[in-house]
C-alpha positions in Angstrom: 25.6 80.5 -102.0 27.1 83.0 -99.7 26.0 86.2 -101.3 23.3 87.5 -103.6 23.2 90.8 -105.5 19.6 91.3 -106.6 19.2 93.9 -109.4 15.6 95.1 -109.8 15.0 96.9 -113.1 11.7 98.7 -112.4 9.6 99.2 -115.5 12.0 97.2 -117.7 9.6 94.6 -118.9 11.0 91.6 -120.9 7.9 90.3 -122.7 4.3 90.0 -121.8 2.9 88.4 -118.6 0.3 85.6 -118.8 -2.4 88.1 -117.9 -1.3 90.8 -120.4 -4.7 90.7 -122.2 -6.4 91.8 -118.9 -4.4 95.1 -119.1 -4.2 95.5 -122.9 -0.4 94.8 -122.8 -0.2 92.0 -125.4 3.1 91.9 -127.2 4.8 94.2 -124.7 8.6 94.2 -124.4 9.9 97.4 -122.9 13.6 96.3 -123.1 13.4 95.5 -126.8 11.6 98.8 -127.5 14.3 100.8 -125.6 17.1 98.9 -127.4 16.0 100.5 -130.7 17.4 103.8 -129.4 20.8 104.8 -130.7 21.7 105.7 -127.1 20.9 102.2 -125.7 24.0 100.7 -124.1 24.1 98.1 -121.4 27.5 96.4 -121.5 27.6 95.5 -117.8 24.1 94.0 -117.9 25.1 92.1 -121.0 28.1 90.7 -119.2 25.8 89.5 -116.4 23.7 87.6 -119.0 20.6 89.8 -119.4 20.3 89.0 -123.2 20.6 85.3 -122.7 17.1 85.0 -121.4 14.3 83.6 -123.6 12.8 86.3 -125.7 16.0 88.3 -125.9 18.5 85.8 -127.4 18.4 87.6 -130.7 19.9 90.6 -128.9 22.7 88.6 -127.3 26.3 89.0 -128.4 27.6 85.5 -129.1 31.1 86.5 -127.9 29.8 87.4 -124.4 29.8 84.5 -121.9 27.5 85.4 -118.9 29.4 86.0 -115.7 26.3 85.7 -113.5 23.0 83.8 -113.1 19.9 85.4 -114.5 16.2 84.8 -114.3 12.8 86.0 -115.0 10.0 86.4 -112.4 6.2 86.4 -112.8 4.0 88.1 -110.3 1.6 85.9 -108.3 -0.4 88.8 -107.0 -3.2 90.4 -108.8 -2.1 93.8 -110.0 0.8 95.2 -111.9 2.4 98.0 -110.0 6.0 98.3 -108.8 5.1 98.1 -105.1 3.4 94.8 -105.5 6.4 93.4 -107.3 8.7 94.6 -104.5 6.4 93.0 -101.8 6.6 89.7 -103.7 10.4 89.8 -103.7 10.2 89.9 -99.9 7.6 87.1 -99.8 4.3 89.0 -99.5 1.7 87.7 -102.0 -1.4 89.9 -102.2 
């Protein structure tokens, strides 16, 4: 692979983390909650395959074939803030 475009969607949770109960976040899915808005529109992210991830397939348009590779990450560090997540992307586990 010659090039990677990494898109970080801060605060756009897609389902709960394994430690959700520790933070009273059971059943959370920020993206699905936002999608209920009449103003929700993400055609470019849909083309990249966002809605083909597990937990979102019911939102996927069956006519859209993903044009990119997509994935889901789980934090290894203890904590749940944006900074910790950014550190992990660069390889720092706290």
